[in-house]
C-alpha positions as CSV (number, residue, x, y, z in Angstrom):
1,M,25.2,-20.0,-17.2
2,R,23.0,-19.1,-14.3
3,F,19.8,-19.6,-16.3
4,K,21.0,-22.9,-17.8
5,I,21.5,-24.1,-14.2
6,C,18.0,-22.9,-13.4
7,L,16.6,-24.8,-16.4
8,S,18.4,-28.0,-15.3
9,L,16.9,-27.6,-11.9
10,L,13.5,-27.2,-13.5
11,L,14.0,-30.3,-15.6
12,L,14.8,-32.2,-12.4
13,T,11.8,-30.7,-10.7
14,G,9.7,-31.8,-13.6
15,T,10.9,-35.4,-13.1
16,L,10.1,-35.2,-9.4
17,S,6.7,-33.6,-10.2
18,A,5.7,-36.7,-12.1
19,Q,5.8,-38.5,-8.8
20,K,3.4,-36.0,-7.2
21,Q,-0.3,-35.5,-7.8
22,P,-2.0,-32.4,-9.3
23,F,-4.7,-30.7,-7.4
24,T,-8.3,-31.3,-8.4
25,A,-10.8,-28.5,-8.8
26,A,-12.6,-29.6,-5.7
27,Q,-9.4,-29.3,-3.7
28,L,-8.5,-25.9,-5.0
29,F,-12.0,-24.3,-5.2
30,R,-14.4,-26.4,-3.1
31,N,-12.3,-26.7,0.2
32,E,-11.8,-30.4,-0.2
33,T,-9.2,-31.5,2.4
34,T,-5.6,-31.7,1.2
35,D,-3.6,-31.0,4.4
36,L,-1.4,-28.8,2.2
37,L,-1.2,-25.9,4.7
38,Q,-2.1,-25.3,8.3
39,T,-2.4,-22.1,10.4
40,L,0.3,-20.5,12.4
41,P,-0.1,-19.7,16.1
42,A,-2.1,-16.5,16.6
43,V,0.6,-14.2,18.2
44,K,-0.9,-10.7,18.7
45,G,2.1,-8.9,20.2
46,W,3.8,-8.7,23.6
47,A,2.5,-8.3,27.2
48,D,5.9,-7.3,28.4
49,D,9.6,-7.8,27.4
50,S,9.5,-11.5,28.3
51,H,5.9,-12.6,27.6
52,Y,4.3,-12.7,24.2
53,L,0.5,-12.8,23.6
54,L,-1.1,-15.9,22.1
55,T,-4.8,-16.1,21.2
56,K,-6.6,-19.4,21.4
57,G,-10.3,-19.3,20.6
58,E,-11.8,-16.4,22.6
59,K,-9.0,-16.3,25.2
60,T,-5.6,-14.7,25.1
61,Y,-2.6,-16.0,27.0
62,A,0.8,-14.5,28.1
63,V,3.5,-17.0,27.2
64,D,6.8,-16.9,29.1
65,V,9.6,-16.9,26.5
66,K,11.9,-19.0,28.8
67,T,9.6,-21.6,30.1
68,G,6.8,-21.7,27.6
69,Q,4.3,-21.5,30.4
70,E,0.9,-19.9,29.5
71,S,-1.2,-17.8,31.8
72,E,-4.5,-16.2,30.8
73,H,-4.1,-12.5,30.0
74,K,-6.7,-9.8,30.7
75,E,-6.6,-6.5,28.8
76,T,-6.4,-3.5,31.0
77,G,-6.6,0.3,30.5
78,G,-8.4,2.1,27.7
79,W,-11.5,4.3,27.9
80,V,-15.0,3.2,28.7
81,M,-18.3,4.7,27.5
82,Y,-20.6,5.5,30.4
83,P,-24.3,5.5,29.5
84,P,-26.6,7.2,29.3
85,L,-25.6,9.9,26.8
86,S,-27.9,12.9,26.5
87,A,-27.3,13.0,22.7
88,S,-26.1,9.7,21.4
89,P,-23.1,10.0,19.1
90,D,-24.1,6.8,17.5
91,K,-26.7,8.7,15.5
92,N,-24.8,10.1,12.5
93,G,-21.7,10.0,14.6
94,Q,-18.4,9.3,12.7
95,N,-15.0,8.1,13.9
96,L,-15.8,7.9,17.6
97,T,-12.4,8.3,19.4
98,G,-11.9,8.2,23.1
99,S,-9.4,10.5,24.8
100,P,-6.3,8.9,26.3
101,D,-7.5,9.5,29.9
102,G,-10.9,7.8,29.1
103,K,-13.0,10.9,30.0
104,W,-14.0,12.2,26.6
105,L,-15.4,10.9,23.3
106,A,-14.6,12.9,20.1
107,Y,-16.5,12.4,16.8
108,T,-17.9,14.2,13.8
109,R,-21.5,14.4,12.8
110,D,-22.8,14.5,9.2
111,S,-19.3,15.1,8.0
112,K,-19.5,18.7,9.0
113,N,-18.9,19.5,12.6
114,L,-16.8,18.2,15.5
115,Y,-18.3,17.2,18.9
116,L,-17.2,16.0,22.3
117,T,-19.2,13.9,24.8
118,D,-18.3,13.9,28.5
119,L,-18.3,10.2,29.3
120,T,-18.9,10.8,33.0
121,T,-22.0,12.9,32.6
122,G,-23.1,11.9,29.1
123,K,-23.4,15.6,28.0
124,E,-22.4,16.6,24.5
125,K,-20.5,19.6,23.5
126,Q,-20.4,21.0,20.0
127,L,-17.0,22.3,19.2
128,T,-17.6,23.8,15.7
129,T,-20.7,25.3,14.1
130,D,-19.7,26.4,10.6
131,G,-19.9,23.0,8.9
132,S,-21.8,23.0,5.6
133,E,-22.1,21.2,2.3
134,T,-18.6,22.5,1.5
135,V,-17.0,23.0,5.0
136,Y,-15.9,20.0,7.1
137,N,-14.4,20.1,10.6
138,G,-12.5,17.0,11.6
139,Y,-13.7,15.1,8.5
140,A,-11.3,14.9,5.6
141,A,-12.2,16.2,2.1
142,W,-11.9,13.4,-0.5
143,V,-8.5,14.2,-1.9
144,Y,-7.0,14.4,1.7
145,W,-8.6,11.0,2.6
146,E,-7.4,9.3,-0.5
147,E,-3.9,10.8,-0.9
148,V,-2.7,12.5,2.3
149,L,-4.3,11.0,5.5
150,G,-5.0,7.6,4.0
151,R,-8.1,5.4,3.5
152,A,-7.6,3.7,6.8
153,T,-8.6,6.9,8.6
154,Q,-12.2,6.7,7.3
155,H,-12.0,10.4,6.8
156,K,-11.0,11.0,10.4
157,A,-9.1,14.3,10.7
158,F,-8.7,15.0,14.4
159,W,-6.1,14.0,16.9
160,W,-6.0,13.9,20.8
161,S,-3.0,15.2,22.7
162,P,-1.4,12.6,25.0
163,D,-2.6,14.4,28.1
164,S,-6.2,14.7,26.7
165,K,-6.3,18.5,27.2
166,Y,-6.3,19.3,23.5
167,L,-7.9,18.1,20.4
168,A,-6.3,19.1,17.1
169,F,-8.4,19.0,13.9
170,M,-8.3,20.0,10.2
171,R,-11.0,22.3,8.7
172,F,-11.6,21.9,5.0
173,D,-13.3,24.4,2.7
174,E,-14.2,22.9,-0.7
175,A,-16.3,25.8,-2.1
176,K,-13.9,26.4,-5.0
177,V,-13.2,22.7,-5.8
178,P,-14.9,21.6,-9.0
179,V,-17.8,19.2,-8.9
180,F,-17.6,15.9,-10.8
181,P,-21.0,14.2,-11.5
182,I,-21.3,10.5,-10.9
183,A,-24.4,8.9,-12.3
184,G,-26.4,6.1,-10.6
185,A,-28.6,4.1,-12.9
186,T,-30.9,2.3,-10.4
187,G,-34.7,2.9,-10.3
188,Q,-36.8,4.5,-13.0
189,H,-35.1,7.9,-13.1
190,G,-31.6,7.2,-11.8
191,Y,-29.8,9.7,-9.6
192,L,-26.7,11.9,-9.6
193,E,-23.9,12.2,-7.0
194,S,-21.9,15.5,-7.0
195,Q,-18.4,14.8,-5.9
196,R,-15.9,17.6,-5.0
197,Y,-12.9,16.3,-6.9
198,P,-9.9,18.5,-7.8
199,K,-8.1,17.5,-11.0
200,P,-4.6,18.6,-12.0
201,G,-4.4,22.4,-12.1
202,D,-7.8,22.8,-10.2
203,P,-8.2,24.6,-6.9
204,N,-7.6,22.3,-3.9
205,P,-9.6,22.4,-0.7
206,L,-8.5,25.2,1.6
207,V,-7.3,23.7,4.9
208,K,-6.7,25.1,8.4
209,M,-5.4,23.3,11.5
210,G,-7.4,24.1,14.7
211,I,-6.5,23.1,18.3
212,V,-9.3,22.9,20.8
213,E,-8.7,23.4,24.5
214,V,-11.1,20.7,25.8
215,A,-11.8,22.3,29.2
216,T,-13.1,25.6,27.7
217,G,-13.9,24.7,24.1
218,K,-11.6,27.5,22.9
219,I,-10.1,27.1,19.4
220,V,-6.8,28.5,18.2
221,W,-5.7,28.2,14.7
222,A,-2.1,27.3,13.6
223,D,-0.4,30.4,12.2
224,Y,-0.9,29.8,8.4
225,D,-2.6,31.8,5.7
226,A,-6.1,30.3,5.5
227,S,-6.2,31.1,1.7
228,A,-2.8,29.6,0.9
229,D,-2.4,27.0,-1.8
230,H,-0.6,24.3,0.2
231,Y,-1.0,20.9,1.9
232,F,-1.0,19.8,5.5
233,G,-0.1,16.2,6.3
234,T,-0.8,14.0,9.4
235,P,0.4,15.8,12.5
236,F,2.2,14.4,15.5
237,W,1.8,15.4,19.2
238,T,4.9,15.5,21.3
239,P,4.8,13.1,24.2
240,D,4.5,15.9,26.7
241,S,1.6,17.5,24.7
242,K,3.5,20.8,24.7
243,A,3.5,21.0,20.9
244,L,1.7,19.8,17.8
245,W,4.1,19.0,15.1
246,M,2.6,19.7,11.7
247,Q,3.7,18.7,8.2
248,W,3.5,21.3,5.5
249,K,4.1,21.0,1.7
250,N,3.9,23.5,-1.1
251,R,1.6,22.9,-4.0
252,G,4.5,21.6,-6.1
253,Q,5.3,19.0,-3.4
254,D,9.0,19.4,-3.7
255,T,9.4,20.9,-0.2
256,L,8.3,19.4,3.1
257,K,8.6,21.3,6.4
258,L,8.1,19.9,9.9
259,V,6.8,22.7,12.2
260,A,6.1,22.8,15.9
261,V,2.8,24.6,16.8
262,D,2.1,26.0,20.3
263,P,-1.4,24.6,21.2
264,A,-2.1,27.7,23.4
265,T,-1.4,30.4,20.8
266,G,-1.1,28.7,17.4
267,S,2.4,30.2,16.9
268,K,4.8,28.0,14.9
269,T,8.5,27.2,14.8
270,E,10.2,25.5,11.9
271,L,12.1,22.3,12.9
272,V,13.1,20.6,9.6
273,S,12.9,21.6,6.0
274,E,13.6,19.1,3.1
275,S,13.5,19.9,-0.6
276,Q,14.1,17.6,-3.6
277,K,14.2,18.2,-7.3
278,T,11.4,15.8,-7.9
279,W,9.0,15.3,-5.0
280,V,9.1,14.8,-1.2
281,D,6.9,12.1,0.4
282,W,5.0,12.6,3.7
283,L,6.4,11.4,7.0
284,T,4.3,8.5,8.2
285,T,5.5,8.9,11.8
286,V,8.1,10.6,14.0
287,H,9.9,8.5,16.6
288,F,10.4,10.4,19.9
289,L,13.1,9.1,22.2
290,G,12.5,8.4,25.8
291,D,15.0,11.0,26.9
292,G,12.7,13.8,25.7
293,R,15.6,15.5,23.9
294,H,15.7,13.7,20.5
295,F,13.6,12.3,17.7
296,I,14.2,10.1,14.6
297,R,12.7,10.9,11.2
298,M,12.8,8.9,8.0
299,S,13.9,10.5,4.7
300,D,14.9,9.4,1.2
301,E,16.7,12.7,0.4
302,S,20.0,10.7,-0.1
303,G,18.3,8.6,-2.8
304,W,17.5,5.8,-0.3
305,M,15.1,5.8,2.7
306,H,17.1,6.1,5.9
307,L,16.9,7.2,9.6
308,Y,18.1,10.5,11.0
309,L,18.6,11.5,14.6
310,H,17.6,15.1,15.5
311,T,17.5,17.1,18.7
312,M,14.0,18.4,19.6
313,D,14.7,21.8,18.1
314,G,15.1,20.1,14.7
315,K,18.9,20.2,14.4
316,L,20.4,17.1,12.7
317,K,22.7,15.2,15.1
318,N,23.7,12.4,12.8
319,P,22.4,9.8,10.2
320,V,21.5,6.5,12.0
321,T,21.6,4.5,8.8
322,S,23.1,5.0,5.4
323,G,23.9,3.1,2.2
324,K,22.2,1.8,-1.0
325,Y,19.3,0.1,0.7
326,T,15.8,0.9,1.9
327,V,14.8,1.2,5.6
328,T,11.1,0.2,5.8
329,G,10.3,1.0,9.4
330,V,11.3,1.4,13.0
331,S,10.3,-1.5,15.3
332,L,11.7,-0.1,18.5
333,V,13.8,2.7,19.8
334,D,15.7,1.6,23.0
335,S,16.7,5.0,24.4
336,K,18.2,3.5,27.5
337,N,20.7,1.4,25.6
338,G,21.1,3.8,22.7
339,L,19.8,1.3,20.1
340,V,17.3,1.4,17.2
341,Y,15.7,-1.8,15.9
342,F,14.5,-1.4,12.3
343,T,13.5,-3.3,9.3
344,A,15.1,-2.9,5.9
345,R,15.5,-4.4,2.4
346,K,19.2,-4.6,2.6
347,E,20.5,-8.1,1.9
348,N,18.1,-8.5,-1.0
349,S,15.7,-5.8,-2.2
350,A,12.9,-8.4,-2.4
351,R,13.3,-9.4,1.2
352,T,12.8,-7.7,4.6
353,D,15.1,-8.2,7.6
354,L,15.4,-6.9,11.1
355,Y,18.5,-5.0,12.2
356,K,19.7,-3.1,15.2
357,V,22.2,-0.2,15.2
358,K,23.5,2.3,17.8
359,L,22.0,5.8,17.7
360,D,25.3,7.1,16.4
361,G,25.0,4.8,13.4
362,K,27.7,2.3,14.5
363,G,27.4,-1.4,15.2
364,L,24.9,-2.4,12.5
365,Q,23.8,-6.0,13.0
366,R,21.4,-8.2,11.1
367,L,19.2,-10.1,13.6
368,T,17.0,-12.2,11.3
369,F,18.4,-15.2,9.5
370,G,18.5,-17.2,6.2
371,D,17.4,-16.3,2.7
372,F,13.9,-15.4,3.9
373,S,11.7,-12.3,4.1
374,H,10.7,-11.6,7.7
375,Q,7.7,-10.0,9.4
376,V,8.7,-9.2,13.0
377,Q,7.1,-8.3,16.3
378,V,9.8,-6.9,18.7
379,S,9.3,-7.1,22.5
380,P,8.9,-3.8,24.4
381,G,12.5,-3.8,25.7
382,G,14.1,-5.3,22.6
383,S,15.2,-8.6,24.3
384,Y,13.3,-10.8,21.9
385,F,11.3,-10.8,18.7
386,I,9.0,-13.1,16.9
387,T,9.4,-13.5,13.2
388,T,7.1,-15.0,10.6
389,Y,9.3,-15.8,7.7
390,S,9.1,-17.4,4.2
391,N,10.4,-17.3,0.7
392,L,9.0,-18.2,-2.7
393,Q,9.7,-21.9,-2.1
394,T,9.1,-22.1,1.6
395,P,5.6,-21.6,3.2
396,P,5.6,-19.3,6.3
397,K,7.1,-20.4,9.6
398,M,7.2,-18.7,12.9
399,A,10.1,-18.5,15.4
400,L,11.2,-16.8,18.6
401,V,14.6,-15.1,18.5
402,D,16.6,-13.2,21.0
403,K,18.2,-9.7,20.7
404,N,21.4,-11.1,19.4
405,G,19.8,-13.0,16.6
406,K,19.9,-16.4,18.3
407,L,17.0,-18.7,17.5
408,I,15.3,-19.7,20.7
409,K,12.4,-21.8,19.5
410,E,10.4,-22.6,16.4
411,L,6.8,-21.7,17.1
412,G,5.0,-22.9,14.0
413,D,5.1,-24.1,10.4
414,T,2.3,-23.7,7.8
415,K,3.5,-26.6,5.8
416,G,0.9,-29.3,6.3
417,A,1.3,-33.1,6.4
418,G,0.1,-33.4,2.8
419,F,2.4,-30.8,1.3
420,E,4.8,-33.2,-0.2
421,K,2.1,-35.2,-2.0
422,F,1.1,-32.4,-4.3
423,D,2.8,-30.9,-7.3
424,V,2.9,-27.2,-6.1
425,A,3.9,-24.9,-8.9
426,R,7.4,-23.6,-8.6
427,T,8.1,-19.9,-8.4
428,E,11.5,-18.4,-9.1
429,L,13.0,-14.9,-8.6
430,V,15.3,-13.7,-11.4
431,R,16.9,-10.4,-12.2
432,V,16.7,-9.0,-15.7
433,P,19.4,-6.6,-16.8
434,T,18.6,-3.3,-18.6
435,T,20.9,-1.6,-21.0
436,D,21.6,1.2,-18.4
437,G,22.5,-1.0,-15.5
438,F,19.4,-1.9,-13.5
439,Q,18.7,-5.5,-12.5
440,L,14.9,-5.7,-12.6
441,P,13.4,-8.2,-10.2
442,M,10.9,-10.7,-11.7
443,T,9.1,-13.7,-10.4
444,I,8.2,-16.6,-12.7
445,K,5.6,-19.2,-11.7
446,Y,6.3,-22.1,-14.0
447,P,3.7,-24.6,-15.4
448,T,3.7,-27.7,-13.3
449,N,4.6,-29.9,-16.3
450,F,7.2,-27.5,-17.5
451,D,9.0,-28.5,-20.7
452,A,12.2,-26.5,-21.5
453,N,11.7,-27.1,-25.2
454,K,8.3,-25.4,-25.2
455,R,7.3,-21.8,-25.3
456,Y,4.4,-20.8,-23.0
457,P,1.7,-18.2,-23.0
458,V,2.5,-15.5,-20.5
459,L,0.2,-13.6,-18.0
460,I,1.9,-10.6,-16.4
461,S,0.1,-9.2,-13.3
462,I,1.2,-5.7,-12.3
463,Y,0.3,-2.6,-10.4
464,G,3.2,-0.4,-11.5
465,G,2.9,2.8,-9.6
466,P,5.9,4.7,-8.1
467,N,7.3,2.9,-5.1
468,A,4.6,0.3,-5.2
469,G,6.4,-2.9,-6.2
470,T,4.8,-6.4,-6.1
471,V,7.9,-8.6,-6.5
472,Y,9.0,-10.1,-3.2
473,D,10.8,-13.3,-2.2
474,R,8.0,-14.6,0.1
475,W,5.4,-17.3,-0.1
476,A,2.7,-16.5,-2.6
477,Y,0.3,-19.4,-3.2
478,T,-3.3,-19.0,-4.5
479,P,-5.7,-21.7,-5.8
480,Q,-6.2,-19.7,-9.1
481,S,-2.5,-19.4,-9.8
482,Q,-2.0,-23.1,-9.1
483,W,-4.9,-24.0,-11.4
484,Y,-3.4,-21.9,-14.2
485,A,0.0,-23.5,-13.7
486,Q,-1.5,-26.9,-14.1
487,D,-3.1,-25.8,-17.4
488,G,0.2,-24.5,-18.8
489,L,0.3,-20.8,-18.1
490,L,3.5,-19.0,-17.3
491,Q,2.7,-16.4,-14.7
492,V,4.9,-13.4,-14.2
493,A,5.3,-10.3,-12.0
494,I,7.8,-7.6,-12.8
495,D,9.0,-4.6,-10.9
496,H,10.5,-1.6,-12.8
497,R,13.3,0.7,-11.8
498,A,10.9,3.1,-9.9
499,S,9.1,0.3,-8.0
500,G,11.1,0.8,-4.7
501,H,13.8,-1.8,-5.3
502,F,16.2,0.9,-6.3
503,G,15.2,3.5,-3.7
504,K,14.3,7.1,-4.5
505,T,17.1,7.1,-7.0
506,G,15.1,4.8,-9.2
507,Q,11.8,6.5,-8.4
508,N,13.1,9.8,-9.7
509,F,13.1,8.5,-13.2
510,M,9.3,8.8,-13.2
511,H,9.2,12.5,-12.5
512,R,7.2,14.4,-15.2
513,N,6.9,11.3,-17.4
514,L,4.7,8.6,-15.9
515,G,4.4,5.6,-18.1
516,K,7.7,5.8,-20.0
517,W,10.0,3.8,-17.8
518,E,7.4,1.3,-16.6
519,L,6.7,0.3,-20.1
520,E,10.3,0.3,-21.2
521,D,11.4,-1.9,-18.3
522,Y,8.4,-4.3,-18.7
523,S,9.2,-4.6,-22.4
524,T,12.8,-5.4,-21.5
525,A,11.7,-8.2,-19.2
526,V,9.3,-9.7,-21.8
527,K,12.0,-9.7,-24.4
528,W,14.2,-11.5,-21.9
529,L,11.6,-14.2,-21.5
530,I,11.3,-14.6,-25.2
531,D,15.1,-14.7,-25.7
532,K,15.4,-17.4,-23.0
533,G,12.9,-19.6,-24.9
534,L,10.2,-19.4,-22.2
535,A,7.6,-17.1,-23.7
536,D,5.4,-17.4,-26.8
537,S,5.8,-14.0,-28.4
538,K,2.2,-14.2,-29.8
539,K,0.7,-14.6,-26.4
540,I,2.0,-11.9,-24.1
541,A,-0.8,-10.8,-21.8
542,I,-0.8,-8.2,-19.1
543,T,-3.4,-7.1,-16.5
544,G,-3.8,-4.9,-13.5
545,G,-6.1,-2.5,-11.8
546,S,-6.1,1.3,-11.1
547,Y,-2.4,2.2,-11.9
548,G,-2.1,-1.3,-13.3
549,G,-5.1,-0.6,-15.6
550,Y,-3.2,2.4,-16.9
551,V,-0.1,0.5,-17.6
552,T,-2.0,-2.4,-19.2
553,A,-3.8,0.0,-21.6
554,L,-0.5,1.7,-22.3
555,A,1.2,-1.6,-23.0
556,L,-1.5,-2.6,-25.6
557,T,-1.2,0.8,-27.4
558,R,2.2,2.4,-27.0
559,G,3.8,-1.0,-26.4
560,A,1.8,-2.9,-29.0
561,D,4.8,-4.4,-30.6
562,V,5.5,-6.4,-27.5
563,F,2.2,-7.0,-25.7
564,T,-0.6,-8.9,-27.4
565,H,-3.4,-9.2,-24.9
566,G,-4.5,-7.1,-21.9
567,I,-7.3,-6.6,-19.4
568,A,-7.2,-3.0,-18.1
569,N,-9.2,-2.7,-14.9
570,F,-10.5,0.8,-13.9
571,G,-7.3,2.5,-15.1
572,V,-6.3,6.2,-15.4
573,M,-6.1,6.8,-19.1
574,D,-5.0,10.4,-19.0
575,W,-3.4,12.0,-15.9
576,Q,-5.4,15.2,-16.4
577,L,-8.4,13.1,-15.3
578,Y,-7.0,12.1,-11.9
579,D,-6.7,14.1,-8.7
580,T,-4.4,17.0,-8.0
581,E,-2.2,15.6,-5.1
582,Y,-1.3,12.3,-6.8
583,A,-0.9,13.4,-10.4
584,E,0.9,16.7,-9.6
585,R,3.3,15.0,-7.2
586,F,4.8,13.1,-10.1
587,M,3.8,15.2,-13.1
588,D,3.5,18.8,-11.9
589,T,0.5,20.7,-13.3
590,P,-0.6,20.4,-17.0
591,A,0.4,24.1,-17.4
592,E,3.9,23.4,-16.1
593,N,4.3,20.1,-18.0
594,P,2.1,20.0,-21.1
595,E,4.4,17.7,-23.1
596,G,4.7,15.3,-20.2
597,Y,0.9,14.9,-19.8
598,K,0.5,14.4,-23.5
599,A,3.3,11.8,-23.7
600,S,1.9,9.9,-20.7
601,S,-1.7,9.7,-22.0
602,V,-3.0,6.4,-23.3
603,L,-5.3,8.4,-25.6
604,M,-2.3,9.5,-27.6
605,Y,-1.5,6.0,-28.7
606,A,-4.9,4.5,-29.3
607,D,-4.2,4.3,-33.0
608,R,-1.4,1.7,-32.3
609,L,-3.8,-0.9,-30.8
610,K,-3.5,-4.2,-32.7
611,G,-3.8,-6.8,-30.0
612,T,-6.8,-7.8,-27.9
613,L,-7.6,-5.2,-25.2
614,R,-10.4,-5.5,-22.7
615,I,-11.4,-2.4,-20.8
616,V,-13.2,-2.8,-17.5
617,H,-14.7,-0.1,-15.2
618,G,-17.4,0.4,-12.5
619,T,-19.9,3.1,-13.4
620,M,-19.7,4.8,-10.0
621,D,-16.0,4.7,-9.5
622,D,-15.3,7.8,-7.3
623,N,-11.5,7.3,-7.4
624,V,-10.7,6.7,-11.0
625,H,-13.8,8.0,-12.7
626,M,-15.2,5.9,-15.5
627,Q,-14.7,9.1,-17.6
628,N,-11.2,7.7,-18.1
629,S,-12.3,4.5,-19.8
630,V,-15.2,6.2,-21.7
631,Q,-12.7,8.7,-23.3
632,L,-10.5,5.8,-24.4
633,V,-13.5,3.8,-25.7
634,D,-14.6,6.9,-27.7
635,K,-11.2,7.3,-29.2
636,L,-11.0,3.6,-30.2
637,E,-14.4,3.7,-31.7
638,N,-13.6,6.7,-33.8
639,L,-10.5,5.0,-35.0
640,G,-12.4,1.9,-35.9
641,K,-10.5,-0.3,-33.5
642,H,-11.7,-3.6,-32.2
643,F,-11.7,-4.0,-28.4
644,E,-13.8,-5.3,-25.5
645,F,-15.6,-3.3,-22.9
646,M,-17.0,-4.6,-19.6
647,V,-19.1,-2.4,-17.3
648,Y,-20.0,-3.0,-13.7
649,P,-23.1,-1.0,-12.8
650,G,-22.9,0.7,-9.4
651,A,-19.4,-0.5,-8.7
652,R,-16.9,1.9,-7.0
653,H,-13.2,1.6,-7.3
654,G,-12.7,-2.1,-7.8
655,F,-15.5,-4.5,-8.5
656,G,-17.6,-3.8,-5.5
657,T,-19.8,-6.6,-4.3
658,P,-18.6,-10.2,-3.9
659,A,-20.9,-11.2,-6.8
660,K,-19.3,-8.7,-9.1
661,S,-15.8,-9.7,-8.0
662,K,-16.6,-13.3,-8.6
663,H,-18.0,-12.4,-12.1
664,A,-14.9,-10.4,-12.9
665,Q,-12.6,-13.2,-11.8
666,A,-14.5,-15.7,-14.0
667,E,-14.5,-13.3,-17.0
668,T,-10.7,-13.0,-16.6
669,A,-10.4,-16.7,-16.6
670,R,-12.5,-16.9,-19.8
671,F,-10.2,-14.4,-21.4
672,I,-7.2,-16.5,-20.4
673,Y,-8.6,-19.8,-21.7
674,R,-9.9,-18.3,-25.0
675,Y,-6.9,-16.2,-26.0
676,L,-3.8,-17.6,-24.2
677,L,-4.5,-21.3,-23.4
678,E,-6.8,-21.9,-26.4
679,K,-8.8,-24.4,-24.4
680,P,-12.5,-24.6,-23.5
681,F,-13.3,-22.6,-20.3
682,P,-13.8,-25.1,-17.5
683,G,-16.9,-23.4,-16.2
684,E,-18.1,-26.5,-14.5
685,V,-15.1,-26.5,-12.1
686,W,-14.3,-22.8,-11.9
687,P,-15.4,-21.2,-8.6
């Protein structure tokens, strides 16, 4: 009944669409004026509890929330570099980071050693001396940068204490990590890069945590076995600088410990230990309360990500949140009033809202409004927040709201004066039932001239990794998707049971068998589209990059009875070819789970390929090595299978340069027009 109603609405929408105009290529791709959308005010945070910061041109203003009066705001504080420096850190210096007191500058040089510069005198102090081709101090080894500390760190692996008296850093030894060769093809003879890259079952980098006393340069080491096979995560200094809180995981990644380390001695005290049957994720932060006696951590050990209040010695005081929903972050801890402001996917797993709750877990209140997904900026005292909100049908708006959820003022709307003139493609969020009780979220972007009596070619765009969903009820408009909708393409995004919509409970299905449930759930969704009369079963295309490239290749082989076309961009084709930390987190080692690795490999199903598969890879991809695609290509050739292979010389993970990205986008469009739309490629209008 629900879908019949939706179709009726679409028929009505189609009638109304006839009264609106389509976009031209110039309007979508050549920046010809449409007045479709406009920009929101540039709010960059809060000056204090009653003034938010608004940027206009090169100036920033503090805006009074009650009167709206603006006054120019000048930034204060922060460290200053005092020239001249006796040894300029700019020469081969990496990750220049000032101390909180503004007196010191820390950085690494040549990815090997850690240095300090006194910003008053300009004198440089070398803190470590044993850096080499395989030993790095304060500079993360590749697998730590990619999987543990994060790409945003730019390999930075050192952390100032709040009082600027200590500098903690990680030391990595990669001598036993296997080398993977990456070939460059430029010039007459080419060249070779040697990358230290541990693959499942290989030795990992050995890591130690050092703490430097800045005044003396003395280094103490955290009390761990330097030869142990384990992981350290991002550490956290306590606000009083009396302890460095370290994260430790075993190689199997099913136990996480939070440990307090004394910066003067390196001795450690265990605070919290968490174990799960599958895997435990790293803490992204710890929220220290202003009373100096408590902290809040996040954990999904219950099956859903929630907040827990602990005393500073690690003892659990009480859960702050609970239930079958996901907490996504803490916006503010108001210790004085005993409140926590947090964001969560509670009302609808495809939307994010702001809530407040007492530290004892009582008095939960939703503060945001409507059927929207919200991005919020909470004032320092929690009296107000600014939300940017939207849904699939509503372009983003911005509003000022008080601590009780009362709307104070609308601040902006991206909907332009010309919005109603154009036939903007309609996108709908639906839920597809599985036989075992899940309701899979799926967005459908309908052709602008939708005909309920017609079946359409389908393009499914996915990523598909664990806890990495792409289906959200928020505004998602691009010129390319609008153009495809005008030409009759049904565009779909699907999230499987382990995508994050169903908490850790759903994610646990992927343990030791990557690929199985992604493909099963995607197939269920496609069959639903076919059963509803929307999809042409002979034109079911899927595409994605990285993990999405893996799922795409798996869909065209293992799922060949459902999926007919695919573009697999730089995908992992066998999990034995990816890195230790990621692959083993979900799959364990090949020795521990040989059948799981075998069943999850695309190579095992190459003989089933019968549709049209395009494999795409950059030759110098240092994340997902082109080895993955080459092994699949070799397998398909030996089987006599027809397929397409596109190579991007010199490209790393992704397509690299703007020129190559533009080329890849155009080639994807050619694929869509040739195989799905069966129309000539509009090369003269495509960007």
